[in-house]
VOFILO-121141 format. One record per atom (N, C-alpha, C): residue in one letter; x, y, z. Coordinates in steps of 0.2 Angstrom, whole numbers, padded with zeros to 4 digits, always signed. Each point is the difference from the previous one (the first is absolute). Layout:
aXYZ ...
! end
This chain:
m-0171-0804-0248 m+0001+0009-0003 m+0003+0003-0003 h-0001+0006-0006 h+0005+0004-0004 h-0002+0005+0006 y+0011+0003-0001 y-0001+0005+0002 y+0004+0005-0005 l-0003+0006-0001 l+0004+0004-0002 l+0006+0007+0002 l+0005-0001+0000 l+0005+0005+0002 l+0003+0004-0003 f-0003+0006+0002 f+0000+0007-0005 f+0008+0005+0003 y+0002+0001-0005 y+0007+0007+0001 y-0001+0005-0001 d-0001+0005+0003 d+0003+0004-0003 d+0007+0004+0001 v+0005+0005-0006 v+0005-0003-0001 v-0001+0010-0001 g+0008+0002+0005 g+0002+0007-0001 g+0006+0002-0009 e-0001+0006+0000 e+0002+0000-0006 e+0006-0003-0003 d+0005-0001+0006 d+0007-0002-0002 d-0001-0010-0001 y-0007-0003-0001 y+0001-0005+0001 y+0001-0003-0006 v+0001+0001-0006 v+0003-0005-0008 v+0009+0001+0002 s+0001+0008+0004 s+0009-0003+0001 s+0001-0003+0003 k-0005+0001+0005 k+0001-0006+0005 k-0002-0006+0001 r-0003-0004-0004 r-0001-0005-0002 r+0005-0002-0005 a+0005+0005-0002 a+0004-0006-0005 a+0006-0005+0005 l+0001+0004+0005 l+0004-0003+0003 l-0001-0007+0006 l-0008+0001+0000 l-0002-0004+0006 l-0007-0008-0003 r+0003+0003-0009 r-0005-0006-0003 r+0002-0006+0000 n+0003-0004+0000 n+0002-0006+0000 n-0001-0003+0007 e+0005+0005+0005 e-0006-0003+0007 e-0006-0001+0002 h-0004+0007-0001 h-0008-0002-0001 h-0001-0005-0005 l+0002-0003-0007 l-0002-0004-0004 l+0002-0008+0005 e+0004-0001+0002 e+0003-0005+0002 e-0006-0002+0006 k-0001+0006+0002 k-0005-0001+0010 k-0005-0003-0006 a-0004+0001-0002 a-0008+0002-0006 a+0002-0006+0000 w+0004-0004-0007 w+0000-0004+0000 w-0002-0006+0004 k+0005-0001+0005 k-0002-0004+0007 k-0006-0001+0001 a-0002+0007-0001 a-0010+0001+0004 a+0001-0004-0005 s-0002-0002-0006 s-0002-0001-0003 s-0002-0009-0001 e+0007-0001-0001 e+0000-0007+0003 e-0001-0002+0005 r-0003+0002+0005 r-0002-0002+0008 r-0008+0001-0004 g-0002+0002-0005 g-0009+0001-0001 g-0001+0005+0005 e+0003+0006-0002 e-0001+0006+0007 e-0003+0003-0007 l+0006+0002-0003 l-0002+0006-0006 l-0003-0003-0003 v-0006+0003-0004 v-0004-0002-0005 v+0004+0006-0007 l+0000+0004-0001 l+0003+0006-0003 l+0005+0005+0003 g+0001+0003-0005 g+0003+0009+0004 g+0003+0002-0005 g+0000+0007+0003 g+0004+0002-0008 g-0004+0012+0002 a+0006+0003-0006 a-0002+0007+0003 a-0005+0002-0005 l-0002+0006+0002 l-0004+0003-0003 l+0000+0005-0005 a-0001-0002-0009 a+0002+0005-0002 a-0004+0006-0004 d+0006+0005-0002 d-0006+0006-0003 d-0003+0003+0004 p+0003+0002+0005 p+0008+0000+0001 p-0001-0005+0007 v+0007+0001+0000 v+0002-0007+0004 v+0002+0004+0009 d-0007+0000+0005 d-0001+0004+0004 d-0002-0006+0004 g+0003-0004+0002 g-0003-0007+0003 g+0000-0007-0002 a-0003-0003+0005 a+0000-0008-0002 a-0005-0003+0002 v-0002-0006-0003 v-0005-0003+0003 v+0002-0009-0001 l-0002-0004+0006 l+0003-0007-0001 l-0005-0004+0007 l-0002-0005-0005 l-0006-0003+0001 l+0003-0007+0004 f-0001-0002+0007 f+0000-0005+0002 f-0006-0004+0005 k+0001-0006+0002 k-0002-0005+0002 k+0000-0004+0005 g-0001+0000+0005 g+0000-0003+0006 g-0007-0001+0006 d+0004-0001+0007 d-0008+0001+0003 d-0002+0005+0004 s+0006+0004+0001 s-0003+0008+0002 s+0005+0006-0004 p-0002+0004+0001 p+0006+0007-0004 p+0005+0001+0003 e+0004-0004+0006 e+0006-0001+0002 e+0006-0001-0005 v-0005-0006-0006 v+0005-0003-0004 v+0003+0008-0006 a-0005+0004-0002 a+0002+0006-0003 a+0005+0005+0004 e-0002-0001+0008 e+0002+0005+0003 e+0008+0000+0003 r+0001-0007-0001 r+0006-0003+0003 r+0004+0001-0008 f+0000+0000-0006 f+0002+0003-0005 f+0000+0004+0000 a-0002+0006+0003 a+0003+0008-0002 a+0003+0001+0005 r+0001+0000+0005 r+0003+0003+0007 r+0007-0003-0002 n+0001-0006-0002 n+0007-0003-0004 n+0003+0001-0006 d-0005+0002-0004 d+0003+0003-0008 d+0003+0004-0001 p+0006+0002-0002 p+0007+0007+0000 p-0004+0005-0004 y-0004-0001-0003 y-0003+0005-0003 y-0006+0005+0004 v-0001-0003+0006 v-0002+0003+0006 v+0003+0002+0005 t+0005-0005+0002 t+0006+0003+0005 t+0006+0003-0003 s-0001+0002-0006 s+0004+0007-0004 s-0002+0003+0002 g-0008+0003-0002 g-0002+0007+0002 g-0004-0002-0007 a+0002-0001-0005 a-0003+0001-0008 a-0006-0002+0000 v-0004-0003+0005 v-0007-0001+0000 v-0001+0002+0006 k-0006+0009-0002 k-0001+0002+0008 k-0006-0001+0003 r-0003-0004-0002 r-0004+0000+0003 r-0008-0010-0002 w-0001-0004+0005 w+0000-0005-0004 w-0007-0003+0006 h-0005-0003-0003 h-0005-0003+0003 h-0005-0005-0005 v-0004-0006+0006 v+0000-0004-0005 v-0008-0004+0002 r-0003+0001-0007 r-0009+0001+0001 r+0001-0009-0002 e-0007-0003+0004 e+0001-0007-0003 e-0006+0002-0005 w-0001-0007-0004 w-0002+0000-0006 w-0006-0007-0001 t-0005+0003-0002 t-0004-0006-0001 t-0001-0001-0006 t+0005-0006-0003 t-0001-0002-0008 t-0005-0004+0001 v-0006+0001-0004 v-0005-0004-0003 v-0003-0003-0007 a+0003+0003-0003 a+0002-0003-0006 a+0009-0002-0003 g-0001-0006-0007 g+0007+0000-0002 g+0003-0007+0004 e+0004-0005-0004 e+0002-0005+0001 e+0003-0002+0007 e+0003+0010+0001 e+0004-0002+0007 e-0003+0003+0007 a-0009+0001-0002 a-0001+0004+0005 a-0001-0005+0005 v+0000+0003+0006 v-0001-0002+0006 v-0006-0003+0002 t-0005+0005+0002 t-0008-0002+0002 t-0003+0000-0008 p-0001-0004-0006 p-0003+0001-0007 p-0005+0000+0003 i-0004+0005-0003 i-0009+0001-0002 i-0002-0002-0007 r-0003-0005+0000 r-0003+0000-0007 r-0004+0008-0002 p-0004-0001-0005 p-0005+0008-0001 p-0007-0004+0004 n-0003-0005-0002 n-0004-0002+0001 n-0001+0000+0010 a+0006+0000+0003 a-0001+0002+0007 a+0001+0006+0004 l+0001+0006-0005 l+0000+0007+0002 l-0007+0001+0003 p-0002+0006+0003 p-0006+0002+0002 p-0002+0005-0006 a-0007+0002+0002 a-0001+0006-0006 a-0002+0006+0002 d-0003+0005-0004 d+0001+0005+0005 d-0004+0003+0006 k+0006+0005+0004 k-0006-0002+0008 k-0006+0005-0002 d+0000+0001-0007 d-0009+0006+0004 d-0007-0004+0000 e+0004-0006-0002 e-0006-0004+0001 e+0001-0007+0002 y-0005-0002+0002 y-0002-0006+0005 y+0002-0008-0004 r+0008+0000+0000 r+0002-0006-0002 r+0005-0007+0003 c+0000-0005-0002 c+0003-0002+0002 c+0006-0006-0004 g+0006-0001+0004 g+0006-0001-0004 g+0001-0006+0004 q+0000-0009-0004 q+0000-0004+0001 q+0006-0004+0000 v+0007-0002+0003 v+0005-0003-0001 v+0001-0010+0004 s-0001-0001-0005 s-0001-0006+0001 s+0008-0005+0004 t+0000-0005+0002 t+0004-0004+0003 t+0006-0002-0005 p+0004+0001-0002 p+0005-0003-0006 p+0003-0004+0002 v-0002-0005+0006 v+0007-0005+0001 v-0001-0006-0003 d-0006-0002-0003 d-0002-0005-0004 d-0008+0002-0002 e-0002-0005-0004 e-0006-0001-0004 e-0008-0002+0004 r-0001+0006+0002 r-0007-0004+0006 r-0006+0001-0006 s-0001-0005+0005 s-0008-0002-0005 s-0006+0004+0000 p-0001+0002-0005 p-0005+0007+0002 p-0008-0004-0001 s+0000-0005+0004 s-0007+0000+0002 s-0001-0004+0006 r+0008+0000+0004 r-0003-0001+0009 r-0009+0003+0002 g+0000-0005+0004 g-0005+0004+0007 g+0001-0001+0005 g-0003+0002+0006 g+0002+0001+0006 g+0005+0004-0001 g+0006+0001+0007 g+0004+0007+0003 g-0001+0003+0003 i+0005+0005+0002 i-0003+0005+0005 i+0003+0006-0003 l-0008+0006-0001 l+0005+0007-0001 l-0001+0004+0004 r+0007+0004+0000 r+0001+0002+0008 r+0002+0008-0005 m-0006+0003+0006 m-0003+0010-0001 m+0005+0002+0001 w+0004+0009+0000 w+0002+0006+0002 w-0001+0005-0002 k-0001+0004+0003 k-0001+0007-0001 k+0003+0004+0002 g+0006+0006-0003 g+0003+0006+0001 g+0000+0007-0003 r+0000+0005+0003 r-0003+0005-0002 r+0008+0003-0002 s-0001+0007-0006 s+0006+0002-0001 s-0002+0008-0006 t+0007+0004+0001 t-0002+0007-0003 t+0000-0003-0009 v-0002+0006-0001 v+0000+0000-0007 v+0007-0002-0003 e+0004+0006+0002 e+0007+0000+0000 e+0004-0005+0001 k+0000-0005+0006 k+0002-0006+0001 k-0003-0006-0004 s-0004+0000-0002 s-0002-0006-0001 s+0003-0004-0004 d+0001+0005-0008 d+0005-0005-0003 d+0006-0003+0002 d+0001+0003+0008 d+0008-0004+0004 d-0004-0006+0000 y-0006-0001+0005 y-0004-0006+0002 y+0000-0005-0004 i-0001+0002-0006 i-0002-0005-0006 i+0006-0003-0002 r+0007+0004+0000 r+0005-0001-0003 r+0004-0005+0007 h-0002+0002+0006 h+0002-0007+0005 h-0001-0007+0000 v-0009+0002-0002 v-0003-0006+0000 v+0002-0005-0003 i+0000+0003-0008 i-0001-0002-0007 i+0012-0002+0000 t+0002+0002+0002 t+0006-0003+0003 t+0004-0003+0003 k-0002+0000+0005 k+0002-0004+0007 k-0007-0004+0002 v-0003+0003+0001 v-0006-0005+0002 v-0003-0007+0000 f-0002+0003-0008 f-0004-0007-0004 f+0005-0006-0003 p+0007+0005-0002 p+0008-0005+0000 p-0001-0003+0004 e+0000+0002+0007 e+0003-0004+0007 e-0007-0003+0001 l-0007-0001-0004 l-0007-0005+0003 l+0003-0005-0007 g+0001+0002-0004 g+0002-0006-0007 g+0002-0005+0003 s+0007+0000+0005 s+0005-0006+0001 s-0004-0005+0003 i-0007+0002+0005 i-0001-0004+0008 i-0004-0005-0004 e-0001-0006+0002 e-0001-0007-0001 e-0008+0002+0000 g-0003+0000-0002 g-0007+0002+0002 g-0005+0006-0003 h+0004+0004-0002 h-0004+0006-0004 h+0001+0001-0005 r-0006+0001-0005 r-0005-0002-0005 r+0002+0008-0001 r-0003+0003+0001 r+0002+0007-0003 r-0003+0007+0004 a+0002+0005-0003 a-0003+0007+0000 a-0002+0006-0001 y-0004+0002+0003 y-0006+0008-0003 y+0003+0005+0004 l+0003+0005-0006 l+0000+0007+0005 l-0005+0006-0005 v-0004+0001+0006 v-0008+0005-0002 v+0002+0006+0003 r-0002+0004-0006 r+0000+0007+0004 r-0006+0006-0002 r-0001+0004+0007 r-0008+0004-0005 r+0005+0008+0003 a-0003+0006-0002 a+0002+0004+0003 a-0009+0004+0002 l+0004+0003+0008 l-0003+0002+0003 l-0002+0008+0004 d-0002+0004+0004 d-0001+0006-0004 d+0009+0002+0006 h+0003-0003+0003 h+0007+0000+0003 h+0003-0004+0000 g+0001-0002-0008 g+0004-0004+0001 g-0001-0007-0004 i+0006-0006+0002 i-0003-0005-0007 i+0001-0005+0006 e-0006-0004-0001 e-0002-0006+0004 e+0004-0009-0006 f+0004-0003+0004 f+0000-0008-0002 f-0002-0004+0005 l-0002-0005-0005 l+0000-0006+0003 l+0000-0004-0002 v+0005-0006+0004 v+0005-0002-0003 v-0005-0009-0002 l+0001-0005-0005 l-0002-0006+0004 l+0002-0005-0003 t+0003-0005+0005 t+0004-0005+0000 t-0006-0007-0001 l+0004-0007-0006 l-0003-0004-0001 l+0004-0007+0005 w+0000-0002+0002 w+0004-0007+0003 w-0005-0007+0000 d+0003-0002-0001 d-0002-0009+0003 d-0002-0001+0007 s+0001+0003+0005 s+0000-0001+0008 s+0001+0005+0003 i-0002-0001+0007 i+0003+0005+0005 i+0006-0004+0001 d+0003-0005+0001 d+0007-0002-0001 d+0005+0004-0002 a-0005+0000-0008 a+0007+0005-0004 a-0001+0006-0001 i-0003+0002+0004 i-0001+0006+0003 i+0005+0004+0002 g-0002-0006+0009 g+0007-0001+0003 g+0005+0002+0000 k+0004-0003-0006 k+0006+0000-0003 k+0002+0009-0003 f-0005+0003-0002 f+0002+0008+0001 f-0001+0003+0007 a-0006-0001+0002 a-0005+0003+0006 a+0006-0002+0008 g+0001-0005+0000 g+0002-0002+0009 g-0004-0005+0000 t+0000+0002+0008 t-0004-0005+0006 t-0008+0005-0002 e+0000+0006-0002 e-0007+0004+0002 e+0000+0001-0008 p-0006-0005-0002 p-0001+0002-0007 p-0005+0005-0001 g-0003+0003+0007 g-0006+0004-0001 g+0003+0007-0001 k+0006+0000-0001 k+0002+0007+0005 k+0005+0002-0006 a+0002+0007-0005 a+0003+0002-0006 a+0005+0001+0002 v+0001-0004-0007 v+0009+0004+0001 v+0001+0005-0005 v+0001+0006+0003 v+0003+0007-0003 v+0007+0001+0000 e+0003+0000-0003 e+0007+0001+0001 e+0001+0009-0002 p+0007+0000+0007 p+0002+0007+0000 p-0001+0003-0009 a+0001-0003-0003 a+0000+0003-0010 a-0006+0003-0002 a-0005-0003+0004 a-0007+0001+0000 a-0001+0005+0004 r+0000-0002+0004 r-0002+0007+0009 r+0003+0007-0005 a+0004+0001-0001 a+0003+0005-0001 a-0002+0004-0007 v-0004-0004-0005 v-0004+0004-0003 v-0007+0000+0000 l-0004-0002+0006 l-0007-0002-0001 l+0000+0005+0007 t-0008+0004-0001 t-0002+0004+0006 t-0004-0008+0005 e-0004-0003-0001 e-0003-0003+0002 e+0000-0009+0000 w+0000-0004+0005 w-0001-0008-0006 w-0004-0003+0006 d-0003-0007+0000 d-0004-0003+0004 d+0007-0004+0005 d-0001+0000+0005 d+0005-0008+0003 d-0002-0006+0000 t-0008-0001-0004 t+0000-0008+0001 t-0002-0001-0007 v-0001-0005-0004 v-0001-0002-0005 v-0008-0003+0002 t-0003-0004-0008 t-0005+0000+0002 t-0001-0008-0004 h-0002-0006+0002 h+0002-0006-0006 h-0006-0003+0000 f-0001+0000-0007 f-0007-0005-0001 f+0001-0005-0004 e-0003-0005-0001 e+0000-0005-0004 e-0001-0003-0007 v+0003+0000-0003 v-0003+0001-0007 v-0004-0007-0002 i-0005+0001-0003 i-0006-0006-0003 i-0001+0000-0007 l+0003+0005-0004 l+0002-0001-0007 l+0005+0004-0002 d+0007-0005-0005 d+0000+0005-0001 d+0004-0001-0005 t-0004+0005-0008 t+0000-0002-0005 t+0007+0001-0005 g+0004+0003+0005 g+0009+0000-0004 g+0000+0005-0001 e+0005+0003-0005 e+0002+0007-0002 e-0004-0002-0007 p+0000+0008-0002 p-0004+0001-0006 p+0006-0004-0007 g-0003-0001-0003 g+0004-0002-0006 g+0003+0004-0006 
! end
């Protein structure tokens, strides 16, 4: 994932920076050589902060840098914080999402489809198992759930052998948003690679539970009689 490290600096930052810059840059370039630091630099007009972009498995990669940065230990940087940055566009995006995978206007009942990117699937295979699950969220947190599904859940499903494609559908209710998740699989055995030994039990990750108000604890499986494939 990408993480942004923000520095808030004091009024004497420019003068203190001059004495510490070589030590700071040496540390920064070593982090870059390790593949941790992607970009870094001071904000301009005015010089009242800095932003550094890190790449790693957790925010610790950025936090560790800040705790040992001479700009921070000297007091030139008064405050710092780290934010996870979900990068979805550009060559260096960690979770690239193409336009046709984005959900539509949340005011209407729309459907967002994300196809498995692992290989070229045959668009007209019959058979298979359709897995159906429902959950609800508030309007305010619905975008957080969509982001979780598109950037975390669907990419993970796409890496599982036997998974064909997935749909995320929503509709507006009087007191929130209802989501319907449909995933298409080759077989129950393939579903087991995702759901474990109890394929009828829903897999609801902590990140999803944090933004949902209610959800089904079980899923429904259907045998697919005919699959006409993805729209051309």
